[in-house]
C-alpha positions as a Python dict, from the first residue, in 0.01 Angstrom:
ca = {
    (1, 'M'): (0, 0, 0),
    (2, 'L'): (-17, -251, 254),
    (3, 'K'): (208, -117, 499),
    (4, 'S'): (15, 233, 456),
    (5, 'Y'): (-297, 46, 526),
    (6, 'I'): (-175, -119, 835),
    (7, 'K'): (-46, 214, 935),
    (8, 'R'): (-405, 373, 893),
    (9, 'L'): (-549, 84, 1072),
    (10, 'K'): (-305, 183, 1386),
    (11, 'Q'): (-441, 524, 1362),
    (12, 'V'): (-793, 466, 1342),
    (13, 'A'): (-748, 187, 1657),
    (14, 'H'): (-511, 416, 1864),
    (15, 'A'): (-818, 729, 1826),
    (16, 'M'): (-1077, 457, 1897),
    (17, 'L'): (-877, 393, 2270),
    (18, 'S'): (-800, 738, 2320),
    (19, 'L'): (-1194, 801, 2256),
    (20, 'L'): (-1268, 503, 2511),
    (21, 'F'): (-1001, 614, 2775),
    (22, 'S'): (-1191, 965, 2769),
    (23, 'F'): (-1512, 870, 2874),
    (24, 'L'): (-1406, 632, 3171),
    (25, 'S'): (-1569, 764, 3413),
    (26, 'D'): (-1401, 601, 3795),
    (27, 'C'): (-1086, 383, 3831),
    (28, 'S'): (-1256, 35, 3814),
    (29, 'Q'): (-1360, 116, 3438),
    (30, 'F'): (-1024, 183, 3375),
    (31, 'Y'): (-953, -143, 3521),
    (32, 'K'): (-1202, -340, 3358),
    (33, 'H'): (-1082, -226, 3004),
    (34, 'G'): (-706, -309, 3063),
    (35, 'Y'): (-548, -35, 3281),
    (36, 'R'): (-361, -191, 3566),
    (37, 'S'): (-110, -23, 3689),
    (38, 'S'): (-174, 244, 3993),
    (39, 'G'): (-132, 615, 3863),
    (40, 'I'): (-314, 928, 3762),
    (41, 'Y'): (-607, 918, 3540),
    (42, 'P'): (-860, 1163, 3330),
    (43, 'M'): (-1208, 1074, 3451),
    (44, 'W'): (-1498, 1224, 3295),
    (45, 'L'): (-1706, 1376, 3527),
    (46, 'K'): (-2135, 1286, 3427),
    (47, 'Q'): (-2238, 1553, 3703),
    (48, 'G'): (-2027, 1844, 3603),
    (49, 'Y'): (-1995, 1750, 3233),
    (50, 'Q'): (-1564, 1814, 3232),
    (51, 'F'): (-1287, 1605, 3255),
    (52, 'A'): (-1062, 1593, 3603),
    (53, 'S'): (-763, 1382, 3691),
    (54, 'F'): (-791, 1142, 3999),
    (55, 'Y'): (-490, 881, 4153),
    (56, 'C'): (-604, 539, 4059),
    (57, 'D'): (-554, 279, 4320),
    (58, 'M'): (-487, -77, 4099),
    (59, 'E'): (-376, -276, 4296),
    (60, 'T'): (-580, -299, 4644),
    (61, 'V'): (-813, -568, 4664),
    (62, 'S'): (-1192, -511, 4795),
    (63, 'E'): (-1228, -742, 5113),
    (64, 'L'): (-1629, -769, 5006),
    (65, 'T'): (-1638, -726, 4642),
    (66, 'N'): (-1349, -908, 4550),
    (67, 'K'): (-1270, -653, 4241),
    (68, 'L'): (-1006, -399, 4189),
    (69, 'G'): (-964, -10, 4069),
    (70, 'W'): (-1046, 235, 4346),
    (71, 'T'): (-1053, 651, 4295),
    (72, 'V'): (-859, 796, 4566),
    (73, 'L'): (-1019, 1067, 4698),
    (74, 'Q'): (-779, 1163, 4987),
    (75, 'K'): (-392, 1059, 5059),
    (76, 'R'): (-149, 1107, 5361),
    (77, 'F'): (197, 948, 5451),
    (78, 'N'): (448, 1192, 5521),
    (79, 'G'): (267, 1554, 5654),
    (80, 'I'): (471, 1733, 5386),
    (81, 'E'): (113, 1879, 5282),
    (82, 'N'): (-65, 2073, 5499),
    (83, 'F'): (-476, 1997, 5550),
    (84, 'N'): (-564, 2315, 5763),
    (85, 'R'): (-702, 2491, 5468),
    (86, 'N'): (-953, 2740, 5393),
    (87, 'W'): (-1317, 2626, 5245),
    (88, 'N'): (-1198, 2737, 4903),
    (89, 'E'): (-909, 2518, 4904),
    (90, 'Y'): (-1121, 2233, 5036),
    (91, 'T'): (-1385, 2316, 4742),
    (92, 'K'): (-1092, 2274, 4458),
    (93, 'G'): (-876, 2055, 4633),
    (94, 'F'): (-473, 2074, 4693),
    (95, 'G'): (-159, 1851, 4699),
    (96, 'T'): (-42, 1662, 4431),
    (97, 'L'): (-216, 1342, 4273),
    (98, 'D'): (66, 1116, 4312),
    (99, 'G'): (155, 1247, 4695),
    (100, 'E'): (-45, 1377, 4951),
    (101, 'H'): (-346, 1499, 4849),
    (102, 'W'): (-727, 1586, 4884),
    (103, 'A'): (-937, 1559, 4547),
    (104, 'G'): (-1186, 1830, 4658),
    (105, 'L'): (-1503, 1867, 4750),
    (106, 'E'): (-1676, 1937, 4408),
    (107, 'N'): (-1432, 1649, 4289),
    (108, 'I'): (-1579, 1419, 4509),
    (109, 'F'): (-1952, 1533, 4506),
    (110, 'S'): (-1862, 1480, 4119),
    (111, 'I'): (-1756, 1112, 4145),
    (112, 'T'): (-1977, 988, 4422),
    (113, 'N'): (-2264, 1073, 4201),
    (114, 'Q'): (-2168, 933, 3862),
    (115, 'M'): (-2455, 699, 3849),
    (116, 'V'): (-2705, 951, 3989),
    (117, 'S'): (-3013, 1045, 3705),
    (118, 'K'): (-3316, 1248, 3750),
    (119, 'F'): (-3487, 918, 3799),
    (120, 'S'): (-3315, 810, 4110),
    (121, 'Q'): (-3269, 915, 4467),
    (122, 'P'): (-2940, 1071, 4576),
    (123, 'E'): (-2862, 783, 4797),
    (124, 'S'): (-2872, 540, 4516),
    (125, 'N'): (-2655, 388, 4328),
    (126, 'T'): (-2344, 504, 4545),
    (127, 'P'): (-2014, 343, 4541),
    (128, 'W'): (-1843, 162, 4814),
    (129, 'L'): (-1562, 382, 5065),
    (130, 'R'): (-1254, 239, 5139),
    (131, 'I'): (-999, 394, 5421),
    (132, 'D'): (-657, 235, 5467),
    (133, 'F'): (-497, 255, 5797),
    (134, 'E'): (-128, 242, 5893),
    (135, 'D'): (33, 344, 6240),
    (136, 'W'): (355, 405, 6348),
    (137, 'N'): (373, 39, 6458),
    (138, 'G'): (326, -76, 6121),
    (139, 'L'): (-35, -196, 6236),
    (140, 'Q'): (-256, -203, 5881),
    (141, 'L'): (-643, -210, 5920),
    (142, 'Y'): (-914, -103, 5678),
    (143, 'T'): (-1280, -38, 5655),
    (144, 'E'): (-1507, -63, 5373),
    (145, 'I'): (-1801, 97, 5366),
    (146, 'N'): (-2173, 24, 5191),
    (147, 'G'): (-2259, 339, 5009),
    (148, 'F'): (-2082, 694, 5001),
    (149, 'A'): (-2207, 1015, 4832),
    (150, 'I'): (-2212, 1390, 4918),
    (151, 'S'): (-2468, 1663, 4807),
    (152, 'S'): (-2343, 1962, 4636),
    (153, 'A'): (-2228, 2282, 4773),
    (154, 'E'): (-2551, 2460, 4834),
    (155, 'Q'): (-2623, 2200, 5069),
    (156, 'R'): (-2249, 2174, 5226),
    (157, 'Y'): (-2171, 1868, 5095),
    (158, 'Y'): (-2370, 1685, 5354),
    (159, 'T'): (-2304, 1269, 5355),
    (160, 'Y'): (-2590, 1093, 5265),
    (161, 'D'): (-2681, 816, 5420),
    (162, 'I'): (-2392, 598, 5464),
    (163, 'G'): (-2291, 241, 5558),
    (164, 'P'): (-2293, 16, 5733),
    (165, 'A'): (-1907, -33, 5758),
    (166, 'Y'): (-1715, -373, 5758),
    (167, 'G'): (-1368, -446, 5807),
    (168, 'S'): (-1073, -430, 6089),
    (169, 'A'): (-1101, -121, 6169),
    (170, 'T'): (-1459, -134, 6253),
    (171, 'Y'): (-1592, -202, 6630),
    (172, 'L'): (-1708, -569, 6641),
    (173, 'D'): (-2029, -443, 6805),
    (174, 'D'): (-2084, -107, 6562),
    (175, 'N'): (-2080, -84, 6235),
    (176, 'S'): (-2191, 290, 6240),
    (177, 'V'): (-2000, 542, 5996),
    (178, 'P'): (-1889, 848, 6230),
    (179, 'F'): (-1947, 1091, 5969),
    (180, 'H'): (-2301, 988, 5830),
    (181, 'H'): (-2519, 1299, 5767),
    (182, 'G'): (-2239, 1516, 5875),
    (183, 'K'): (-2192, 1890, 5713),
    (184, 'F'): (-1823, 1977, 5568),
    (185, 'S'): (-1654, 2254, 5784),
    (186, 'T'): (-1374, 2456, 5742),
    (187, 'V'): (-1145, 2706, 5989),
    (188, 'D'): (-1347, 2991, 5765),
    (189, 'N'): (-1651, 2839, 5745),
    (190, 'D'): (-1729, 2695, 6066),
    (191, 'K'): (-2101, 2544, 6124),
    (192, 'T'): (-1965, 2346, 6400),
    (193, 'D'): (-2065, 2430, 6787),
    (194, 'D'): (-1726, 2371, 6929),
    (195, 'K'): (-1489, 2476, 6662),
    (196, 'C'): (-1372, 2154, 6551),
    (197, 'P'): (-1198, 2238, 6250),
    (198, 'S'): (-1031, 2503, 6426),
    (199, 'K'): (-930, 2181, 6714),
    (200, 'S'): (-839, 1961, 6492),
    (201, 'K'): (-637, 2172, 6237),
    (202, 'G'): (-865, 2031, 5908),
    (203, 'G'): (-1174, 2032, 5717),
    (204, 'W'): (-1403, 1736, 5786),
    (205, 'W'): (-1760, 1616, 5786),
    (206, 'W'): (-1873, 1699, 6182),
    (207, 'F'): (-2250, 1702, 6372),
    (208, 'H'): (-2282, 2054, 6536),
    (209, 'N'): (-2174, 1937, 6854),
    (210, 'T'): (-1964, 1654, 6813),
    (211, 'C'): (-1599, 1672, 6711),
    (212, 'G'): (-1430, 1379, 6860),
    (213, 'V'): (-1570, 1085, 6619),
    (214, 'A'): (-1323, 1128, 6300),
    (215, 'N'): (-1130, 1341, 6098),
    (216, 'L'): (-877, 1236, 5866),
    (217, 'N'): (-792, 1552, 5765),
    (218, 'G'): (-680, 1632, 6165),
    (219, 'Y'): (-285, 1740, 6262),
    (220, 'Y'): (-56, 1498, 6120),
    (221, 'T'): (146, 1373, 6407),
    (222, 'K'): (525, 1308, 6248),
    (223, 'H'): (644, 1083, 6517),
    (224, 'K'): (481, 797, 6712),
    (225, 'S'): (279, 924, 6991),
    (226, 'R'): (-40, 859, 7100),
    (227, 'M'): (-379, 938, 6896),
    (228, 'E'): (-559, 1219, 7025),
    (229, 'L'): (-890, 1395, 6928),
    (230, 'N'): (-680, 1721, 6745),
    (231, 'S'): (-469, 1488, 6519),
    (232, 'I'): (-577, 1205, 6195),
    (233, 'Y'): (-837, 1080, 6443),
    (234, 'W'): (-1095, 747, 6391),
    (235, 'H'): (-1325, 674, 6634),
    (236, 'A'): (-1300, 282, 6635),
    (237, 'W'): (-904, 283, 6660),
    (238, 'P'): (-902, 309, 7041),
    (239, 'R'): (-1064, -7, 7063),
    (240, 'V'): (-906, -165, 6770),
    (241, 'N'): (-554, -52, 6819),
    (242, 'G'): (-551, -117, 7269),
    (243, 'V'): (-217, 133, 7265),
    (244, 'R'): (-388, 428, 7072),
    (245, 'T'): (-97, 470, 6852),
    (246, 'S'): (-78, 761, 6594),
    (247, 'L'): (-157, 725, 6207),
    (248, 'R'): (130, 749, 5999),
    (249, 'R'): (-76, 636, 5645),
    (250, 'V'): (-473, 693, 5589),
    (251, 'S'): (-643, 713, 5231),
    (252, 'M'): (-1003, 731, 5118),
    (253, 'K'): (-1085, 589, 4842),
    (254, 'V'): (-1417, 509, 4656),
    (255, 'Q'): (-1510, 193, 4375),
    (256, 'Y'): (-1832, 112, 4193),
}
């Protein structure tokens, strides 16, 4: 009788844990509930009322908030995944979550608007964005951006007011964000004046006539070389890295 009772209690506890697990909506919540291993987790997306899987970085500590639990939006480290994709692929996402990948614009819209309600402005209650960089010399820098969110597909996944930016990959005298107020463009759905997606071989948020500020989805250089505008590019890199070495690793992740 006692064994049966204990077994039933374990079943109920497991069911309750599964229910709680199912409705957590970002990696920082998983971390708070005791999930400390980096890996793939199912998120409840409040904007779309559906589940989607994301990779959670549970090891990186925010330099500004001292919190752990980052939801990864993009990761590049070996050039295996082709980022020169069309609009539909960038909308849905591509790659493998535990490897190189892009989470998808629709998922990024949902995860960055988790705390937005009909009573709040879209730009309010947005997560921090962290970008980690490593070049082919092993130099590791980061930037953390105070507030990052994008609009829906109807507005071309426009980036809202974001920033300022802080960290070692940021200008000492300029903490602006280079894709602030940018609209997303791809090679087959290009709204830039200068064919930015074709030049950089990847989709990104650009102003109409400015290709040379950032594109973390640009062409992957598989060897040590000089960072160029048609490669993975970050506006501050030529100033924080005097030799302008190309990037070997880059990742984008958000945290509430």
